[in-house]
C-alpha positions as CSV (number, residue, x, y, z in Angstrom):
1,M,-9.7,-16.7,-22.6
2,P,-12.4,-17.6,-20.0
3,T,-11.4,-17.2,-16.4
4,P,-12.1,-19.9,-13.8
5,L,-15.0,-19.6,-11.4
6,D,-14.5,-17.6,-8.2
7,A,-14.9,-20.8,-6.2
8,T,-12.1,-22.4,-8.2
9,V,-9.8,-19.5,-7.6
10,K,-10.6,-19.4,-3.9
11,G,-10.1,-23.1,-3.7
12,L,-6.4,-22.6,-4.6
13,E,-5.8,-21.2,-1.1
14,G,-3.1,-23.2,0.7
15,A,-2.1,-25.1,-2.4
16,S,1.5,-25.3,-3.8
17,L,1.9,-25.9,-7.5
18,T,4.2,-25.1,-10.3
19,I,3.8,-21.8,-12.2
20,R,3.1,-23.9,-15.3
21,D,0.2,-25.6,-13.5
22,L,-1.1,-22.3,-12.1
23,L,-1.2,-20.9,-15.7
24,A,-3.1,-24.0,-16.8
25,V,-5.9,-23.3,-14.3
26,W,-6.6,-20.2,-16.4
27,G,-6.0,-22.1,-19.7
28,Y,-2.7,-20.3,-20.4
29,R,0.6,-21.9,-21.4
30,I,2.9,-18.9,-21.1
31,R,3.2,-15.6,-19.1
32,D,2.5,-12.6,-21.3
33,H,0.8,-9.2,-21.3
34,A,-2.6,-11.0,-21.2
35,S,-2.1,-13.9,-18.8
36,V,-0.2,-12.3,-16.0
37,P,-2.6,-9.3,-15.4
38,Q,-5.6,-11.6,-15.6
39,I,-4.3,-14.1,-13.1
40,R,-3.1,-11.4,-10.8
41,L,-6.5,-9.7,-10.9
42,D,-8.5,-12.9,-10.2
43,L,-6.2,-13.9,-7.3
44,T,-6.4,-10.4,-5.8
45,N,-10.2,-10.4,-6.1
46,A,-10.2,-13.7,-4.1
47,G,-7.9,-12.2,-1.5
48,L,-4.9,-14.3,-2.6
49,N,-1.3,-13.9,-3.7
50,T,1.6,-16.2,-4.6
51,V,4.9,-16.7,-2.9
52,P,7.2,-16.2,-4.6
53,D,5.7,-14.0,-7.3
54,F,4.5,-16.2,-10.2
55,A,5.5,-13.5,-12.7
56,A,9.2,-14.3,-12.3
57,G,11.3,-17.5,-12.3
58,S,11.1,-20.7,-14.2
59,L,7.7,-22.2,-15.2
60,D,8.7,-25.3,-13.2
61,D,9.3,-23.3,-10.0
62,E,6.7,-23.9,-7.3
63,V,4.6,-21.2,-5.7
64,A,2.4,-21.2,-2.7
65,I,-1.1,-19.7,-2.8
66,V,-1.6,-17.7,0.3
67,P,-4.0,-15.0,1.7
68,I,-2.9,-11.5,1.0
69,G,-0.9,-10.3,4.0
70,H,0.6,-13.7,4.8
71,E,3.3,-13.6,2.1
72,R,6.2,-12.7,4.5
73,D,5.2,-15.6,6.9
74,T,5.2,-18.1,4.1
75,A,8.5,-16.9,2.7
76,A,10.1,-17.2,6.2
77,E,8.7,-20.7,6.6
78,A,10.3,-21.7,3.3
79,G,13.7,-20.8,4.7
80,G,16.5,-23.1,3.6
81,D,14.1,-25.2,1.5
82,A,13.8,-22.6,-1.2
83,V,14.7,-23.9,-4.7
84,E,18.1,-22.6,-5.9
85,R,17.5,-20.2,-8.8
86,D,19.7,-19.9,-11.8
87,P,21.3,-16.4,-11.9
88,A,19.9,-15.9,-15.4
89,D,16.4,-15.9,-13.9
90,D,17.3,-13.0,-11.6
91,S,19.0,-10.8,-14.3
92,E,15.8,-10.2,-16.2
93,E,12.0,-10.4,-15.7
94,A,10.2,-13.2,-17.5
95,V,9.3,-12.7,-21.1
96,G,6.0,-10.9,-21.5
97,V,5.6,-10.0,-17.8
98,F,4.7,-6.3,-17.9
99,P,3.6,-4.1,-16.4
100,Q,4.9,-5.1,-13.0
101,A,2.8,-2.5,-11.3
102,A,-0.9,-2.0,-11.9
103,M,-1.8,1.4,-13.4
104,R,-3.4,3.8,-10.9
105,V,-5.5,6.9,-11.4
106,H,-2.6,9.2,-10.3
107,D,-0.5,7.8,-13.2
108,L,-2.6,9.9,-15.6
109,P,-1.5,13.5,-16.0
110,C,-5.1,14.7,-16.0
111,A,-5.5,13.5,-12.4
112,H,-3.2,16.4,-11.4
113,G,-4.7,19.8,-11.7
114,V,-8.4,20.7,-12.4
115,A,-10.1,23.7,-13.8
116,S,-13.1,24.7,-11.7
117,I,-15.6,27.5,-11.0
118,T,-16.8,28.9,-7.6
119,P,-20.5,28.8,-6.6
120,D,-20.7,32.6,-6.6
121,E,-19.8,32.9,-10.2
122,S,-22.3,33.1,-13.0
123,L,-23.6,30.4,-15.3
124,S,-22.5,32.4,-18.3
125,A,-18.9,32.4,-16.9
126,A,-19.1,28.7,-16.5
127,M,-20.4,28.2,-20.0
128,G,-17.8,30.6,-21.4
129,R,-15.0,28.7,-19.7
130,M,-16.3,25.4,-20.9
131,A,-16.6,26.6,-24.5
132,E,-13.2,28.3,-24.5
133,H,-11.3,25.2,-23.3
134,G,-13.5,22.5,-24.8
135,Y,-14.6,21.2,-21.5
136,S,-17.7,19.0,-21.2
137,Q,-17.7,19.2,-17.4
138,L,-16.6,21.9,-14.9
139,P,-16.5,21.2,-11.1
140,V,-17.9,23.8,-8.8
141,I,-15.5,24.2,-5.9
142,D,-15.6,27.0,-3.3
143,T,-12.5,28.8,-2.0
144,S,-12.2,26.4,0.9
145,G,-11.9,23.5,-1.5
146,T,-15.4,22.1,-0.9
147,L,-17.0,20.4,-3.9
148,H,-20.6,21.5,-4.6
149,G,-21.1,19.5,-7.8
150,V,-20.4,19.6,-11.5
151,V,-21.7,21.7,-14.3
152,T,-22.1,19.8,-17.6
153,W,-23.6,20.6,-20.9
154,A,-26.2,17.9,-20.1
155,S,-27.1,19.5,-16.8
156,I,-27.5,22.8,-18.5
157,V,-29.9,21.3,-21.1
158,H,-31.8,19.6,-18.3
159,M,-32.2,22.9,-16.4
160,H,-33.7,24.5,-19.5
161,A,-35.9,21.5,-20.3
162,T,-37.4,21.5,-16.8
163,G,-38.2,25.2,-16.9
164,R,-36.0,26.1,-13.9
165,K,-34.5,29.6,-13.5
166,T,-31.3,30.0,-15.5
167,C,-28.5,30.2,-12.9
168,L,-25.4,28.3,-11.9
169,A,-27.1,26.7,-8.9
170,N,-29.8,25.1,-11.0
171,A,-27.2,23.8,-13.5
172,I,-25.1,22.0,-10.9
173,S,-25.4,18.2,-11.1
174,T,-24.7,15.9,-8.2
175,E,-24.6,12.8,-10.5
176,Y,-20.9,12.1,-10.6
177,E,-18.3,9.7,-9.2
178,I,-15.3,10.6,-7.2
179,V,-12.3,8.2,-6.9
180,N,-9.1,8.3,-4.9
181,A,-6.0,9.2,-6.8
182,S,-4.4,6.0,-5.5
183,A,-7.2,3.8,-6.8
184,H,-6.3,1.2,-9.4
185,L,-7.4,2.4,-12.8
186,L,-8.9,-0.8,-14.2
187,P,-11.9,-1.0,-11.7
188,V,-12.6,2.7,-12.4
189,L,-13.1,2.3,-16.1
190,P,-16.8,1.3,-15.8
191,A,-17.6,4.5,-13.9
192,I,-15.8,6.6,-16.5
193,R,-17.7,4.8,-19.3
194,A,-21.1,5.4,-17.5
195,H,-20.6,9.0,-16.5
196,E,-18.0,10.1,-19.2
197,F,-15.8,11.4,-16.3
198,V,-14.8,10.9,-12.7
199,L,-13.4,13.4,-10.3
200,V,-10.1,12.6,-8.6
201,R,-9.6,13.1,-4.9
202,A,-6.1,13.6,-3.5
203,A,-4.8,12.2,-0.2
204,D,-5.9,15.5,1.6
205,G,-9.5,15.0,0.5
206,Q,-9.4,17.8,-2.1
207,V,-10.4,17.4,-5.7
208,S,-7.1,17.2,-7.6
209,G,-8.2,16.3,-11.1
210,I,-10.8,15.0,-13.5
211,V,-10.5,12.0,-15.8
212,T,-12.8,12.1,-18.8
213,S,-13.4,9.5,-21.5
214,A,-11.4,11.6,-24.0
215,D,-8.5,12.0,-21.5
216,L,-8.5,8.3,-20.9
217,A,-8.4,7.4,-24.6
218,G,-5.5,9.8,-25.2
219,E,-3.5,9.2,-22.1
220,F,-4.0,5.4,-21.9
221,G,-3.3,5.1,-25.6
222,A,0.0,6.9,-25.3
223,V,1.0,4.8,-22.2
224,A,-0.3,1.5,-23.5
225,R,1.2,1.7,-27.0
226,P,4.7,0.4,-26.1
227,F,3.2,-2.6,-24.1
228,F,1.1,-3.7,-27.0
229,T,4.0,-3.3,-29.5
230,L,6.3,-5.2,-27.2
231,G,3.7,-7.9,-26.7
232,E,3.5,-8.3,-30.4
233,I,7.3,-8.4,-30.7
234,E,7.6,-11.2,-28.1
235,R,4.8,-13.2,-29.6
236,R,6.3,-13.0,-33.1
237,L,9.8,-13.8,-31.8
238,R,8.5,-16.9,-30.0
239,R,6.7,-18.1,-33.1
240,C,9.6,-17.4,-35.5
241,L,12.2,-19.0,-33.2
242,G,9.9,-21.8,-32.0
243,R,9.5,-23.1,-35.5
244,V,13.2,-23.6,-35.8
245,Y,14.9,-24.3,-32.5
246,D,14.3,-27.5,-30.5
247,E,15.0,-28.5,-27.0
248,A,18.7,-29.2,-27.7
249,D,19.2,-25.7,-29.1
250,V,17.4,-24.1,-26.1
251,Q,19.4,-26.0,-23.6
252,K,22.7,-24.8,-25.1
253,V,21.5,-21.4,-23.8
254,H,19.8,-22.5,-20.6
255,K,20.1,-26.1,-19.4
256,K,16.8,-25.9,-17.3
257,K,14.6,-24.8,-20.2
258,T,13.1,-27.0,-22.9
259,S,11.4,-24.6,-25.4
260,V,11.6,-21.1,-26.8
261,D,8.3,-20.3,-24.9
262,E,10.2,-20.5,-21.6
263,M,13.1,-18.2,-22.7
264,M,13.7,-14.7,-21.6
265,F,14.5,-11.8,-23.9
266,G,18.2,-11.9,-23.1
267,E,18.3,-15.6,-23.8
268,Y,16.9,-14.9,-27.3
269,I,20.0,-12.8,-27.9
270,R,22.3,-15.6,-26.7
271,L,20.4,-18.1,-28.8
272,L,20.9,-16.1,-32.0
273,D,24.5,-14.9,-31.2
274,N,25.9,-18.1,-32.7
275,E,26.7,-18.4,-36.4
276,E,25.5,-22.0,-36.7
277,R,22.2,-21.4,-34.9
278,W,21.7,-18.2,-36.8
279,D,22.1,-20.0,-40.1
280,K,19.5,-22.5,-39.0
281,L,17.0,-19.6,-38.7
282,G,17.1,-19.2,-42.5
283,W,17.1,-15.4,-42.8
284,P,19.9,-14.9,-45.3
285,L,18.9,-11.3,-46.1
286,V,19.3,-10.2,-42.5
287,D,22.7,-9.4,-41.0
288,R,23.1,-11.3,-37.8
289,A,25.1,-8.6,-36.0
290,H,22.7,-5.9,-37.0
291,F,19.6,-7.9,-35.9
292,I,21.2,-8.8,-32.5
293,G,22.1,-5.1,-32.0
294,L,18.4,-4.2,-32.7
295,L,17.2,-6.9,-30.4
296,S,19.5,-5.7,-27.6
297,R,18.1,-2.2,-28.0
298,V,14.6,-3.5,-27.9
299,K,15.5,-5.3,-24.7
300,D,16.7,-2.1,-23.2
301,V,13.5,-0.3,-24.1
302,R,11.5,-3.2,-22.7
303,N,13.3,-2.9,-19.4
304,T,12.4,0.8,-19.3
305,V,8.7,0.2,-19.7
306,M,8.3,-2.6,-17.2
307,H,6.2,-0.2,-15.1
308,F,3.3,1.9,-16.2
309,N,4.7,4.8,-14.3
310,A,8.1,4.7,-16.0
311,P,9.2,7.8,-17.9
312,S,7.5,8.3,-21.3
313,L,9.5,6.8,-24.2
314,R,11.3,9.1,-26.5
315,A,10.2,9.3,-30.1
316,E,13.3,7.3,-31.3
317,Q,12.5,4.5,-28.8
318,L,8.9,4.2,-30.2
319,D,10.3,4.3,-33.7
320,L,12.6,1.5,-32.8
321,L,9.8,-0.7,-31.6
322,D,7.7,0.1,-34.7
323,S,10.4,-0.7,-37.1
324,F,11.5,-3.9,-35.3
325,V,7.9,-5.3,-35.2
326,S,7.5,-4.3,-38.9
327,M,10.6,-6.4,-39.7
328,L,9.3,-9.4,-37.8
329,R,6.0,-9.2,-39.7
330,L,7.9,-10.0,-42.8
331,Y,9.0,-13.3,-41.3
332,D,5.8,-14.1,-39.5
333,P,3.1,-13.5,-42.2
334,D,0.6,-15.8,-40.6
335,Y,0.2,-13.6,-37.6
336,G,-2.8,-11.7,-38.9
337,A,-4.7,-14.9,-39.5
338,T,-4.1,-16.3,-36.0
339,D,-3.9,-13.4,-33.6
340,M,-6.1,-10.6,-34.9
341,G,-8.9,-11.4,-32.5
342,L,-9.5,-14.8,-34.0
343,T,-7.8,-16.7,-31.2
344,A,-7.0,-16.0,-27.6
């Protein structure tokens, strides 16, 4: 999905518009795992934010586009003019809105704890440690915590290729990036891709970890898997239910909403927890009570992973997501033709 020009985003400052209209600026119709992070990132890059948060509430709620840091003033000015919210909107975050917090470098376990070597040790000791533990990089840090550089297999090869004396000092590279542990992870990815690693600096200024391309692939994959699976579950549910239920059905669950796209996860459950509406779905081989029970458990898992820094899911929770999405694939067979990278 193309993003608007920077000037277009910056031009939103001071505007008030519905969340639906805000999504439309980016070409989106709904809030999901793709639209919310993209809009939030573009607004942040332009120094802007929304009041209230566009990630929650009805699509027809209005938000104000304000400079970052002015959110509290805008909320105070709204005072008694704030739109009354339906309690159902406050009980659960909007469908597809996760994660609520951007992932930071310190959310990766590899950002905490780093193997290193001191400048007075030998090159053979460094190479032995790298070979033993499968390291491609080894920071050189003295006893006071001062960073002298990084030894890498590439820097060792370069030392030999240039005919320099074989010693640790000549194998130390100063070509590296160091990032704060509190930095957002997304902007750091290009540096990791370019150098294959970044060093992590803690709040006290000391090197606290190292994030490599291999670490990132493993850690981010483990962290991101539930988000992608939940995103697929929500898209499939919306498609399956949206084919069947019209505005009248939706408004029996929430009088202010007109389509399945606007519903929250808990509202899916209430929509289906009615024998007449369930029969309308046309899934005779699926037991309604069992399906709703599974859907409720998926909802609980979803609430657990609303933040990237939530505790890791248990194996049975991951299995639940995998089995539930597999069930939905049986009733949404056109998914592969429409969403496997062929459309946004």
